[in-house]
Structures are given as C-alpha cells and as structure tokens.
N, C-alpha and C positions, 0 to 999 in steps of 0.2 A: 364341425371340428373346433368351427370357430366359440360357437356359444357352449361348449363342453370347456372350453377354456376357460371363457370370461366367467362363467357358474362354480369354477374350480377357484377361481382368482377372488371373488365375491366369497366363496366360501373360507378361503385362510385371512382373506381381510377381516370376517366377522370373529374368528378364531383368535387371528392377533388382538382385536381391542379387547373382547372374554380376557386373554389373558394380562393387559394391563390395568384391568380393573381388579383379578386375582391377585394380583401382586402388589396391589396400591392396596387393596383390603388388608394384607398380609403384611407391607412397611409401614403403614402410617399405624398402624394399632389402636384405632379406633373404638371407643366402647359404645354399645350400645344399650341404652337403658330403659333396654323392652321388660317389660314384668308387672308389676305391681303397683300401683301407685296411690297411694291416699287419696280419696277423693271429698271433695266439698262440694255438696251442689245447695247452691242458690244461695253460697256465700260469699261477699268479696274478700281479698287478702289483709282485707286489717280483720275483721271478723276470723278468718284463719289463722291468723296467726294469734288472735288470742285464745283461741280454743286449743291447741297448739299447746300455748302456754300452761293454760289450766291445766293439758295433761288430758282433755276429753279425746277421744278417738273421731277418725273420721267418719261418716256417714256409710261407706262405701271403700276397697278395697278394689279399686276396679282395673283391669288389663290393658296397656299400654303397651301398640298398637292396636286401638279398638275405639267403640262410642261409650254412650253412657245412657243407649237408650233401653236394656232389659233395667238399669238404674231406677230412669224416668217413670216407666211401667209399676216399679215395686212402689211408688207414690204416687200409684194411681192414676198418672197423668198419661196421657195419649199424644202429645209431641214433643219432641225434643229441643225448644225451642226454648234455651232458659240460659244460665251461666254457670259457672263454678270452679271451683278451684282445685287444679291436679298440683299434689305435694310430694316431692322424693329428695331424701337425704346421701349424699353419695358420700361414702367415708376412704378412705387411705390415700387420701391425694398428699401432694407432694405442697408442703404452703409457702414454700418460696418459689414456688415455676409457676405462669401462666397457664389458664387454660381456655377452650372456646365451647363452644355449645352452637349445634349444626341443628337446625328445623328445616326441611329441607320442602314439606309441605303445612302452609298458614294450619294450624286447629279450630277446628269448628269455624266460623264467617271470620271472628275479629280475636287476639289475642294479645295477653299482656306478658309479660319476663318478668318475675321477682329473682335476682340470685342475693344470697343472706339477705334476702326482705328489703334489696333495696332495686329497686325497680331501674333498667337496664333497656327493653326495647320492647316493642310491641308493632302489632300489624292491626290497621282501623283503629276503632274505638271502641276498646272493649268496655268501658265503664259504662256509658249509655245506659244500658241495662241494668243497669246494679243502682241506676237514680231509684229515688221513690217518685217521680214526676214519669216516668218511665213507663208508653200506654200503647205504642204503635203496634198494629197489627199485622204478626209475620206474614200475610197473604195479601198487602198490598202493597202498591208502591210507596214506599218511604225513603226520606232521604238516608243515603245509604250511610252505615256506619260499618261495613266490611272492607275488608282488602288481602287481596291473595298477592302474599308472593315468601321464600324463603328467608326465616330467622335465626339471625348469627349475633351471638356476645361473646365477648371475652372477658375474665375475670380470671382472682384471686382464691382461692380457698382461704378458709380462717386460719386461726394458729395451730387448729388439733387437726386440719387434713381433711375439714369436711366441708362441705357445698350443699345448702338449703337450696333447691332447686321449686320453683313452684309458678303456677300458668294459671291465670285467669282467661278461661275461654268464653266468651257470650255466641252462644249461636242463636241469628238470627231470624233464620229460614230454613236452615236445612235440614233436611230428613234425618241424618243422622248427626248428631256432637259429641265433640269429646277430643281426643287427642288419639288421632288416629293414626301421625306415622312416628316412625324409631325417631329418636331424641339424641344425636351424636354426641358424645363427647372426647376431648382429646386434647393433645397440643395448638396453639392455632396454625401451625404449621400443617399439618399433620390435616388439622379439619377445612383450613381452607385451598389445602391441594384436592380434597373431596370435595368438596363446592365447585371447584374452578372445572376440575376433568369431569363432571359432571353438565355443569355451564358450557362447558366447549364440545362436549359431548352432544347435547341437546340442541347442541349453536349449529352441529358439522349435520346435524339429521334433518335441521327443520332448514337448513339451507338447500340439502340435496332436494329434498320434498320439495320445498319453494320451486326450484330451478326445474325441478322435472314434470313441476305443475306447469307453470309459465312455456316452456318448454311444449308442453303438448298443446297448449289454449291457442298458444301465437303459428303452433302446424294446423291447428285446429280453422282459424281465420281466415289463414291460405286458401285451406282446401274445405269449404264449409260443408261438403260431403259427407264426411268424415270424421262421424259423431264418436268413433269411440276414442279420437283426441281429446275432445270434448270431457268426458266424463271421465278420463285417468287423469286428466288437469287437473278437475274438480275436487276428485275423489284425493288427490297428493296432496292439494293446498290444504283440504280437510286434514289428515291426517298427520299436516307439520301445525295447524292451528293446535289437534290435541296434544301433540309433543310440547305444544311453547306453554299451556296449559295446566295439564297435568302433573299430578305429584311434583315435580320440579317448576315454577311458574316462572322459565325461563322472561317471557314477553315481560313483566316488570323491570327487565334491566332497557328498557326500552320504555316502556309506557309506566311510570312511577305510581298514577295514579289509577291504576287498573284496580276495579271494582272484584267482592266476588262474585257477584251477581250477573255482571260479565263476562268474567272468569268461566262462570259454568256453562253460561250459555255459547258459550265458542266452544265448548271442552265438548259438549253434548252434541254437537255439530257432527260429530263421525257420526255418532249413533246410528241417523237418520240418514242422511247426506251422502257417505259414503256406501254403504250395502246396497241405497237407490241407486249410483252413481255404477259402480261396478256393475250390478244386475243389467242395466241400462247396455253398459260396454259389452258385455258377455251374447246381449242377443242384437248385438250390433253388426258383432263377428259373426255367429252363427242365427240369424234369423229362423222363428220358426211357426211360422200362422195357423198352421192348420194343426200341430201336434193336440191330442188329447190328454187330458186325464182320467183315467178311470171309465168315464160315461164320452157316448160319443160329443154328449152339447155340448160336454165341459169342455173348455177349450183351454191351453197351455196358457196363451195369451190374457184369458178372462182372469184366471188366478192371479196371475202378476200383475196385472192391472189394480188387479182389488187389494193384493198386498202393497204394495207401492201407495197409493193413495191412501190406504191407512196410515201407512208410514207416514207421509209427505202432512196430514191432516194433525197425527201428534207429532211431530218435528214445528211444524207452524205454530204448532200453541205453544210447543216450550218454549220458542225461540217469545212469544210474546206477551206470553201469562207472567203476571210475574216470578221473581226466581222462587219461591214459595212451594209453586206450583211444577214447573220447571225439573226442579228435581225431583219432584216425586211421581213424575211422570218417565222415570229413567226406567224403573222395573219392566213397564209396557213396551220402553225403546230398544231395552234390552233384547225383550221377546221377539216381538220384530226383526230386530238385527240375526237374534238366531235364527230363525224360520230361513230369514233371505239367504245366512251362511250355508244351514243344511241344503235350500233349493241349489243356491250357484253350486256348492260341491256333486250333490247327484247329478246337475247338468252338466258339469266338466266330466265326474266318471264316463257319464253316457259316451258325452264325445269322444273320449278317451277308448270308448271300449268298441265305439265306432270309428275307429281309424280315423276322426273327423282334421283336416289340416290345424296346425296349432293346437289340439288337443294336450298335448302335452306342456306346452308353457301354462297353458289355462289350470288343468288339475295342480300342478306345480305351487303357481302364485297363489291359487286360493286356499289351497292346503296351508300355507305356509302362513297366509293370514287370520284364516278360522284359526288356527295352532297360537297365533301370535294374541290372539283374544282371548283364547280360552287361558293363557297366560295371565295376560292381563287382568281380566278375573279373579283368576284364583292370585296375585299379589293385590286386588285392592283391597279384600276379604282376607286374604291372610300373609302381610307383610313381613311377618318372620319369619315363615318358610322359604322365600328369597329373598337375597341379598339388594338387588335391585330388579327394576323392570325392564324386561328383556325386550317388550313391544316394541319399543325403536327399530331393532335388529330385524325385527320381523316386517316392519314395515317399509323398510328401505330396501331388504332383501326383496320383497312385493315388488316394488314400484320398480326395481331393474329387472327381473322378470317378467313382468311389462312393455317395460320398454325395448328386453330383447323380440318379447313377442312382434310389437308394434313394427321394430325397425325390415323384422321377419315377414312381414307382412308387406312395409313400402318397398323392402327387394321385391317383393311376389308382383307389385302393382308395376313397379317398374318395369321390369321382363315383360309382363302381358301387354303395357303402352304401348316398351321398344316395340313387340310382338305386332300390334297391333297397327302399332305406327310403318313397318313394314307391309304388313297385310293391307294399310290401306294404302299403302305407294304404289305394291302391285298393282292393287285397284283401279286405282289414277293413271295405269300405265294401261290397263286394258283397256281403257276407256278409251286413252287418247289410241288406241286401235281403233275404234269405231269412231270416237271423233275428233281428226286430226288437231295437233298443237297450233298448227299455224292456222286454223280456225279460229279457235279460240284468242290467238293475239289480232286477230282481225275485230271481231269484237270487244276487245280490249278486257280477257278476264283474263286471269293468272290459273285458274283447274277451271272443272267442269262442276265442283261442288259452289262456283261464283254464279254460275251460269244460269238463269232462271226466264220462263215463258217470254216470251215477248220481248229479249234480247236483239238489235238490228244493228248494221251497221249500213250504210248508202255511200258503195265508193265506187273508183273507174278502176278499171282491171280489165287482162286478156281472159279468156274463156277458150278454154280446148276440149271441142267432145271427139272421142274415138272409138270406133266400135273394130272388131276383130272379127275377120272371116276365117271361117276352116273348112276347107275345102278336102275332100276324101278323096285320094288318090286310090281306083280300082275297087273300092268297096265302101259303105257307110261307116262312119264313127260310130259308135256308142252313145249316150247321154253321160255314162262315165267317164270316159277317153277325151270327150268334150270341156267337160269341167276338169279334168290333167291339166289339157293343154292348154286351156284358159289361164290356170293358177300357175303355171312356170310361165305364158308368157309377162304374166305381170311381174312377178319376179323379177322377170330385168328389163321391163322399161320402171317398173315402180323407182330405181334407185336416178333412172334420167332424170325423170322428173325433180325428183328432189336438189338432184347437182344444178338443176337451172332456177332454184328458190321459186318452185311452185309445188303445188301437192295434190293428192285427188281426193277432192270433195265428195265422190257416190261412184261408187261401184255399180253399172247398170247391166244389163242382160246382155253380155258378149263384147263390155265396152266399162269406159267410165269418163267420167267430167272430171278436167282437172281446171284448176284456177293461178294465176300466174301475178301477183300481187305487182312485182316491181318493177315489169319491164313487157314489152310486147316481145321485142327481139328475143327473151329467153324462152318463150311458148314456141317461137320459130327452131330457133336452135334444138329443141327439145325435140321438137316433132320428125327432123330431119334424123335425129340420130336413136330415136324410134322406130322411126321406116328402117335404118340399116341396122338396129336391135333384129328385125322381123327376118329382115332378110336375112340375118346371120344364122336367125333358128332355124331356115328354111336349108342353108347349103353345110350346117351341121351336124344334121341329122342323119347324112347320108342316105339310102333310098325309102325316100322319106313316105309314108303311105296317106300325107295329107302334104298340103301347101299352107302355109298363114298369110295372109294379107292386109295390111294396119289400115284404116279409112280414117283421116283426122282430119279434122275444122275446125277453124280457127278467126275468133271476131274477138271484140276491142267495143267496149262501151262501158254503161252504168248500170250499177246493180244493186238491189239488198240481197246481205245476206244475216242472214239469223235464225234464231230456232220457233219450229212451230208445233201443233200438236197438243196437250194438255198436261198438266202437272204431272201427273204419273208417267206420260210418257209424252218426252221431248226428243226433235228431230231436228238434223240441220237441213238448212235449205237456202236455195239462190235464188232470187224470184226477179225476172226483169223480160224485159225486149230480145237484150242481148243475148242472153240463153235461151230465147228459143230460134233466134237465127242462128247462134253456133250451130244448135241443134237440127235447122234444114240443112247447115253447110255440111255439117255432116253427111247428110242422107245423100246430097249432089255428090259424092265423094264417089259412091258405090255406083251411082249412074253413068258418070262421065268415064269411071274405071281412074279417076288418077287419084293418088293418095294422098297429096295436102293440097290442101284447096283454105285459103284466105281470101276476107272480106275486104271490098275496097279501103276501109278504113288500116286493116293490115296494111294494106299495098302500100300506102301512104308515107307510112312508117319507113316501112324496109325500103322504102325509094330514099329516103334521107338518110339511113346508114350505111355507111361506109365499112362497116367490120366484119358484118355478116355477107359470105358470099353466095348469092343465091340465083336465079335465074325465075324471073316473076312470068311468068303465061297468060295474058289474055284471053279469058273465055267469054261465049257469047254470053250475053244478058238473059239467065234465069229466072222463072217465075217460081216464087217457093208456097208452100203452104205457109197462108196467115199473112200474106205481105200483099201490097195494091201494087209495088213497081217493081219492077225486075229489080235481083239483084247482080252489081257488077260482080264476078269475082275474078280467080285468078291462082291459077296452078303453081305450087311452089315446089324445085326441084333444086338441088344439089350443082354448085357449076362443078363445072369436068375440070381437071386440070387442065387441060390443052386448051380450052378457053380462057381461064385466068392465063395462063402461061401468053396466049394472044393479047388479051385485052392487055398484059405489061409492055 
C-alpha cells in the first residue's frame, strides 16, 4: 500500500512539473527561430556582411536546429571541423521594446553572436580558426578554444523593427558542426524566466540524483557486502553529471571555465558507466552463474562479461583520448548501451514472468529508463519535435523506483536479520541446556560462541556426586519406567540445586554431578533438601510399585574446569583428585546405607558454621579406590525439632 501511494505521488509530481512547463510555454510567448537559415561556410562575419551587402546569396540554406555535415560533404569534405556563419533576419518587432535571445546549448564548440552586426556575446574563442596562421590538428591535444555554456543577450531592433542575427560558429573537433539547438527570442522577462526555470529544474534534478548517489555510496561503505548500493550510487551520480552537461550546461554556473572537451567527456560517462552499473546491480540482486544462452557451453555470465569489458574499453578510451576521438566513439557506445538495455529489459521481464522477488520494481524502473533514453535519442536528433528533453523526468523516476526497491530489500533483510537473531537466541538458549551458563561464567565467557578448545579455570569449590536408586516393589521395572522415573526425579531436584547457587555439570547414568562455586554450606543444604524431595516422592505416589533412594557424596577442593575434545566437537569437564574423591564418597553411601556423606574438609567447615542445623556422625575411616590412606567420613542428617529444643 505504501509503495502504491509513493508511486502515485511521484506521478502526480511529474504531471505538475509538466503542466508548469506547458503553462510557461503559453504565457511567455517565446519565438523559436527554427527553420531555414543562411549558411556561409568558411566565411568570417566581415566576409559574410560584405557578401550580403553585395547581394551575393549564401552557400546554403541550412535547417536550424541541425548540423552542416551534409553541406561539408557537398564541398567534398570528410570532416566537419571548420567554421561558418549562420544568418537570420527577424521582422515585425517593436523598435521601442527590448528583446532577448537565448541559446541553451553552445553551437559547434565555440561561437560568437552578432546582433545588427555588433558583437554581443560569445562562448570560447570562435575567431582562432578564422586566422590565417591557424594550423592545429583536431585529433590532437591542443590548447582549448572551446567553451560550453548557455548564451544570452539583450538588444533593441532597428527603427524598422528588424534584427539581423549572425552566429560565427567554429567547430574545432566535434563530429557534427552547426547550429544544433533552437534559438529562443522574446522579451527579456520571458526569456530569463525560461532560462531560470530550466536552470532551477536542472539544479533540482541534479541535486536529487547526487543526493541519491551519495546516500547509496554511504550505505555501501557502511555495509560493503551490499554492492547493489554502490552501483546505484555510481549510476545516479553519472546521471546527475549527464543532466548538468547535456543540452543546458548548468555546471558552467559553478565552473565558469568549463571547456567543451571536458564537458563532452563528462556527458559521455552516462553511455558506458551507467549501463554497466545498472547491469551489475541487477545481477547482484539476481545472481545467475549457471544460466546458459542457446548452447550449454555458452553461459550467460560469459556474454555479460564480454559486453562489459568491451564497453569499458570503449568508455575508458573515450575518456583518455583527445576529444576528437571521444565523440566519434559515441555511436559505438550507444550501440553498447542499447545492447545492455535490451539485455536488462529481457532479463527483468524474465524475472517478472518467473514471479521473482522485486521483479516488478526492476521491470518498471528499467523500462522507464529505456523509455527515457529513447526520448533522449529522439530529442538529440529531432529537437523540433519536442519542446524540452524529458530525460531528467525519467531519470528521477528511475532513481526513486530503485530506492523504493532497495528500501523493500532492506526491510526484508531487517526482517530476516531479526528472525536470524531470534533463531540465534533460541539456538544459544538450546546450547545452554547442554552447557550450563554457570559453567561459562566460571570460564569468564559470555556465550558458547566465544568458547574455544582448551579454555579452563583453576578454582576451589564444592562438588556433589549423587545417584538415584530405584527399587521395584514386587515386580521388575522396565527401562522405559526407569527412564521416566529418573526424569521426574531430576525435574524435582534441579530447582533445589539452583536454589542454593549450584548447577548440574554432568548427568550420569542414574545420577548427576553438581558444582557449588560459592559456599560449601550451600551444597549441604541442597543435599538435605534433595533427600527430603526423594522422601516426598515416595510418600505422594500412594501404593507405590517402587521406592526411590538418593545417595549423595560431597567433597571440597581445588579442581580444573574447562573444555576438551577437538575443534569440531567440544565438551565441558571437571578434572582433579577432588572429583575422584567425591565420586568415591558417593559409592560409600550405598554400601553403608547412608544418604548423605561428606569428607573431613566439609566436616570442619560445617563445625564452624552455626547457621546450619545438622547432625554430623563420624563414620569408620575407610579405604577407597585410588587412595593410599583411609578417608575420614561423616554422615550428615537433619537435626530433629526435639534435639534443637533440647539444645536451646
């Protein structure tokens, strides 16, 4: 819905701009001096005026806007690099009123304007070519006599209401010479209004395209994996350069000494950089490495790389060679641009037929751009058919549609990233079900991802080994029943261990190993409550077919906790003699029938602790596996209320 609204607003905006131009054309009543002009080839203004005064007709009647290439061929010449004068007499003007003349695009490569045989303006040095000592080769790097800028002047007609307009045009290097743009005549106010509207519109379009380009380049530099932003940024900037140099050279208001040689090289960037960038952007969005064309051995990427390399060679050549060659490469660059445009449109339509994501954006934007290029080609060859160039409208529309598409892509990426983040969080939570977060804290690690093979910590803490005995009452329990009972037991006692700041490090066959990093007393309290839970499970099951008994051994000492295994398969472990001793103590519990037994280290700490109410019963010293000396062990039981009252 948002996209449709944006597109409708864009359409309304351009219709509004078009209406402004239409109203302007009606209200200003500008005259376009299109038609046949007298052409005096290879004649200076002085020679032309002399021929006119002598009644000698012109060499040709040439069409304006147009070029004199056909006239050059008539003389047997093969190059339009020459000079000549265009003459036109306008009648029926008011001799008391001031008039203005505007030429939006500099004719030839340099020109001088005479009004009623008086020099009133010029672009570049049009007179250098008329001098007898001029011998510069057009296909070499020469000092520039050219300049690209709009030409404006004000004047009064003579007393008869006539004005004689003469352009001396010198074409130093361009492949087409002559007066190739319309000459506008009207009141200074109307002409200046037309000039200002054109300038403001161009500035608006250039600003929009530059902003879009820089915005996309910044986006690319933030995330260098998103090359589509880079290509759209480059193509937008190249389009802005095209608008600033072609037809109405707006850049001369900022760069007053801009020469025609530099101007045309900037203008022609759009013929090779833009199609390459757009093509690359399309294939970054829709990669197709294995697609073939006609033959299995002829892959699409080979064809694409071929035309891109060929266009790059032509484009770079047009950039570094003298301007004489640069503009003669234009027809070949236009052919390359047309091939790429057809390629892009076909590929976009193919994606649209296949219902690929964002295909509608691409098809609409590229068709808009190709349509704009078509209008631009028509305008450049037949300016009398179109009042203005519509290419800027199409360019801005193309850029806006592309931005909407990239915004849609970015929105989808954000959703995918958000989903991936949630999935990663769920995955991390799942990992923590296998690797306790308390274990990670002891390793000083924030998450499983940052854990690597060989991480360890050397610390002192309390360790508990426990085993659950399940005795069937009258019948043997199946493995499934054992499994279900053991799981139910763990559900009951796991919260108890967490309650006393401990955590289960390992689930063993019929038991578990728990660690208590903070206090030895926590382990004893947890053991007492685990024993209570076991007794409660036995009493709450009614006439039970089984009996549960928990055996718990507790020890305190130094141990190493860390990760072991190999890079692709890690596991957490606790290694030390303390661990082995705790396991041996737990094995003694079952032999002696004592639920909770602690080592002598725990006995000492419990004796010093007055907050825990327990009975410590000394047991006979016992030899356990792996120990040379017997262990002094103690049974721990909860003090009864009568015992506590007696002590009070």
